C-alpha positions as a Markdown table, in Angstrom:
| # | Residue | x | y | z |
|---|---|---|---|---|
| 1 | Met | 86.9 | -24.1 | 259.4 |
| 2 | Leu | 86.4 | -27.2 | 257.1 |
| 3 | Asn | 82.8 | -26.2 | 256.3 |
| 4 | Lys | 84.1 | -22.6 | 255.1 |
| 5 | Leu | 87.0 | -24.2 | 252.9 |
| 6 | Leu | 84.4 | -26.5 | 251.5 |
| 7 | Leu | 81.9 | -23.7 | 250.9 |
| 8 | Ile | 84.5 | -21.5 | 249.2 |
| 9 | Thr | 85.8 | -24.4 | 247.1 |
| 10 | Leu | 82.2 | -25.2 | 245.8 |
| 11 | Leu | 81.5 | -21.4 | 245.0 |
| 12 | Tyr | 84.8 | -21.2 | 243.1 |
| 13 | Leu | 84.2 | -24.2 | 241.0 |
| 14 | Pro | 81.6 | -22.5 | 238.7 |
| 15 | Leu | 83.9 | -19.7 | 237.9 |
| 16 | Thr | 86.8 | -21.9 | 236.8 |
| 17 | Ala | 84.4 | -24.0 | 234.7 |
| 18 | Ala | 82.7 | -21.0 | 232.9 |
| 19 | Gly | 85.7 | -20.4 | 230.7 |
| 20 | Ala | 84.7 | -17.0 | 229.8 |
| 21 | Glu | 87.0 | -14.4 | 228.6 |
| 22 | Tyr | 87.3 | -11.0 | 229.6 |
| 23 | Glu | 88.0 | -7.7 | 227.7 |
| 24 | Phe | 88.9 | -4.2 | 228.6 |
| 25 | Ser | 88.6 | -1.3 | 226.0 |
| 26 | Leu | 88.7 | 2.4 | 225.7 |
| 27 | Gly | 86.6 | 4.6 | 223.5 |
| 28 | Ala | 84.1 | 7.3 | 222.8 |
| 29 | Gly | 80.4 | 7.3 | 222.3 |
| 30 | Phe | 77.4 | 6.0 | 224.0 |
| 31 | Gln | 78.6 | 2.5 | 224.3 |
| 32 | Tyr | 81.5 | 3.9 | 226.4 |
| 33 | Ser | 79.3 | 6.2 | 228.3 |
| 34 | Gly | 80.1 | 9.6 | 227.0 |
| 35 | Ile | 83.0 | 11.7 | 225.6 |
| 36 | Val | 85.5 | 9.2 | 226.7 |
| 37 | Gly | 85.2 | 5.9 | 228.9 |
| 38 | Thr | 86.2 | 2.5 | 229.5 |
| 39 | Gln | 84.2 | -0.8 | 229.0 |
| 40 | Phe | 84.8 | -4.0 | 230.8 |
| 41 | Ala | 83.1 | -7.1 | 229.1 |
| 42 | Val | 82.6 | -10.8 | 229.7 |
| 43 | Lys | 82.8 | -12.8 | 226.5 |
| 44 | His | 80.8 | -16.0 | 226.2 |
| 45 | Lys | 80.9 | -17.9 | 222.8 |
| 46 | Glu | 79.7 | -15.3 | 220.3 |
| 47 | Ser | 78.4 | -12.7 | 222.7 |
| 48 | Lys | 79.9 | -10.2 | 225.1 |
| 49 | Tyr | 78.1 | -8.6 | 228.1 |
| 50 | Phe | 79.7 | -5.4 | 229.4 |
| 51 | Ile | 79.5 | -2.6 | 231.9 |
| 52 | Ser | 80.9 | 0.9 | 230.9 |
| 53 | Val | 82.0 | 3.9 | 233.0 |
| 54 | Gly | 82.9 | 7.3 | 231.2 |
| 55 | Leu | 82.8 | 11.0 | 231.4 |
| 56 | Pro | 80.0 | 11.7 | 232.3 |
| 57 | Gly | 78.0 | 8.5 | 232.7 |
| 58 | Tyr | 77.7 | 4.7 | 232.9 |
| 59 | Ser | 75.8 | 2.0 | 230.8 |
| 60 | Val | 75.4 | -1.8 | 230.5 |
| 61 | Gly | 74.8 | -3.7 | 227.3 |
| 62 | Met | 75.6 | -6.7 | 225.2 |
| 63 | Gln | 76.9 | -7.4 | 221.6 |
| 64 | Thr | 76.7 | -10.7 | 219.5 |
| 65 | Thr | 78.1 | -11.5 | 216.2 |
| 66 | Val | 75.8 | -12.0 | 213.2 |
| 67 | Leu | 78.1 | -13.2 | 210.4 |
| 68 | Asp | 80.7 | -16.0 | 210.2 |
| 69 | Asp | 83.5 | -13.7 | 209.7 |
| 70 | Gln | 83.3 | -12.3 | 213.1 |
| 71 | Arg | 83.8 | -8.8 | 212.1 |
| 72 | His | 80.0 | -7.6 | 212.5 |
| 73 | Ser | 78.2 | -7.5 | 215.7 |
| 74 | Val | 74.9 | -6.0 | 217.0 |
| 75 | Gly | 73.5 | -5.3 | 220.4 |
| 76 | Phe | 72.1 | -2.7 | 222.7 |
| 77 | Ser | 73.4 | -0.4 | 225.4 |
| 78 | Ile | 71.4 | 1.3 | 228.1 |
| 79 | Gly | 72.8 | 3.9 | 230.5 |
| 80 | Glu | 72.7 | 7.5 | 231.9 |
| 81 | Leu | 74.7 | 10.5 | 231.4 |
| 82 | Gln | 75.1 | 12.9 | 234.3 |
| 83 | Gly | 74.2 | 16.5 | 233.5 |
| 84 | Ile | 76.7 | 19.0 | 234.4 |
| 85 | Phe | 74.8 | 22.2 | 233.0 |
| 86 | Asp | 71.4 | 20.5 | 232.3 |
| 87 | Gly | 69.5 | 17.6 | 233.5 |
| 88 | Asp | 70.5 | 14.0 | 233.7 |
| 89 | Ser | 69.7 | 12.0 | 230.5 |
| 90 | Arg | 68.7 | 8.1 | 230.3 |
| 91 | Tyr | 69.2 | 6.4 | 226.9 |
| 92 | Gly | 68.7 | 3.2 | 225.1 |
| 93 | Val | 70.2 | 2.3 | 221.7 |
| 94 | Phe | 70.5 | -0.5 | 219.3 |
| 95 | Thr | 74.0 | -0.7 | 218.1 |
| 96 | Tyr | 76.0 | -2.1 | 215.2 |
| 97 | Asn | 79.8 | -2.6 | 215.4 |
| 98 | Tyr | 82.6 | -3.4 | 212.9 |
| 99 | His | 85.5 | -4.9 | 214.3 |
| 100 | Phe | 88.5 | -4.5 | 212.0 |
| 101 | Asp | 90.4 | -7.5 | 213.5 |
| 102 | Gly | 87.5 | -9.5 | 214.5 |
| 103 | Phe | 85.2 | -9.8 | 217.4 |
| 104 | Lys | 87.2 | -12.1 | 219.6 |
| 105 | Asn | 90.7 | -10.2 | 218.8 |
| 106 | Thr | 92.1 | -7.0 | 220.1 |
| 107 | Gly | 92.0 | -4.0 | 217.8 |
| 108 | Trp | 90.0 | -1.1 | 216.6 |
| 109 | Leu | 86.1 | -1.0 | 216.2 |
| 110 | Leu | 83.7 | 1.5 | 214.8 |
| 111 | Gly | 80.1 | 1.5 | 215.8 |
| 112 | Ala | 76.7 | 3.3 | 215.2 |
| 113 | Gly | 73.4 | 3.2 | 217.0 |
| 114 | Ile | 69.9 | 4.5 | 217.0 |
| 115 | Gly | 67.6 | 4.9 | 220.0 |
| 116 | Ile | 65.9 | 7.3 | 222.3 |
| 117 | Tyr | 67.0 | 9.4 | 225.3 |
| 118 | Asp | 64.9 | 10.9 | 228.0 |
| 119 | Gln | 66.0 | 14.1 | 229.6 |
| 120 | Glu | 64.6 | 15.0 | 233.2 |
| 121 | Ser | 63.5 | 18.5 | 233.9 |
| 122 | Tyr | 66.2 | 20.9 | 235.2 |
| 123 | Lys | 67.0 | 24.6 | 235.7 |
| 124 | Pro | 69.6 | 26.1 | 233.5 |
| 125 | Leu | 72.6 | 27.8 | 235.1 |
| 126 | Phe | 71.7 | 31.5 | 235.9 |
| 127 | Asn | 68.0 | 30.9 | 235.1 |
| 128 | Asp | 65.1 | 30.1 | 237.4 |
| 129 | Glu | 62.7 | 28.7 | 234.9 |
| 130 | Pro | 62.7 | 25.0 | 234.7 |
| 131 | Val | 62.9 | 23.2 | 231.5 |
| 132 | Asn | 60.5 | 20.4 | 230.9 |
| 133 | Pro | 61.6 | 16.8 | 230.5 |
| 134 | Ser | 61.8 | 15.5 | 226.9 |
| 135 | Ser | 62.1 | 12.3 | 224.9 |
| 136 | Lys | 63.9 | 12.5 | 221.7 |
| 137 | Ala | 65.3 | 10.2 | 219.0 |
| 138 | Met | 69.1 | 10.0 | 218.8 |
| 139 | Phe | 71.8 | 8.7 | 216.4 |
| 140 | Thr | 75.3 | 7.8 | 217.8 |
| 141 | Leu | 78.9 | 7.0 | 216.5 |
| 142 | Asp | 81.4 | 5.0 | 218.5 |
| 143 | Ile | 85.0 | 4.3 | 218.3 |
| 144 | Gly | 87.0 | 2.1 | 220.4 |
| 145 | Tyr | 90.1 | 0.1 | 220.9 |
| 146 | Lys | 89.9 | -3.5 | 222.5 |
| 147 | Phe | 92.8 | -4.6 | 224.6 |
């Protein structure tokens, strides 16, 4: 019993010493994994690392501030959108975000990104001919609110 308590205490110590902040946000765009989605982030110093689940996909990524005023951040997001009437698409984008109230504060943000997506082969609804996989460049706009 004492060994288990000691082990749990030792495992808990790094979590309390890390001092990381957590952020929850709602939004739309590839950083939020689709039409509408949620993002859970762990902030450490001037960066945040996030996972996102949305309709119809999921992603992971990170952002870091680039200027002293804390309103501009750059980063990346990689994920997958689940196809409903077509094949699943995997994507990777480099992102830029503008935080109206600052990177570390709650509030609105607008973002943009460029990257590529790779769509797997699929058969369209009511059609027996498969569509071949393709890779294409893309541009994305994102909007979100951080709580």
